Residue, then its C-alpha position, 0 to 999 in steps of 0.5 A: m463507533g462501527h467499522k465497515l468491513v471491506p469485501e475481499q473482492v475489493i481488497e484482493p486485486k490490490i495485493f501484490m507479491i513483491r520481494g516475497h511479501k504480500v503488499m499493498l500500495d500506499r495509494d490503495l491503503a490510503e483509499l481504504y482509510g479515506v485519507k490522501p497517500i501523502r498523509l498516510r506516509e506522514q503518519v507512518k513516518r511520525n509513528i514509525s515505532r508502532f510499525p514493523k520494520d518492514f511495514m513500508f519500503q520504497l519500490s526499486i526502479e525495476e519494481v516500478e517498471f514491473m508494476v507499470s507493466q502489470n497496469a498496477i500503477l501509472p507510468 
């Protein structure tokens, strides 16, 4: 089974610096894997022991407002 490589120019604009870490939003990761964001979150929660402790976190209100101001997410 072959995996298609995603071009860097497609991924790079979806990476943001938050809390000093490079992160991607769940919707963007889900899109790369061809699943719905809710399904991605469910699978991570079901298999949380397979992921680093800081793999997933929820944005604060201030972080959401910043992302909206940067047009990264819709209000």
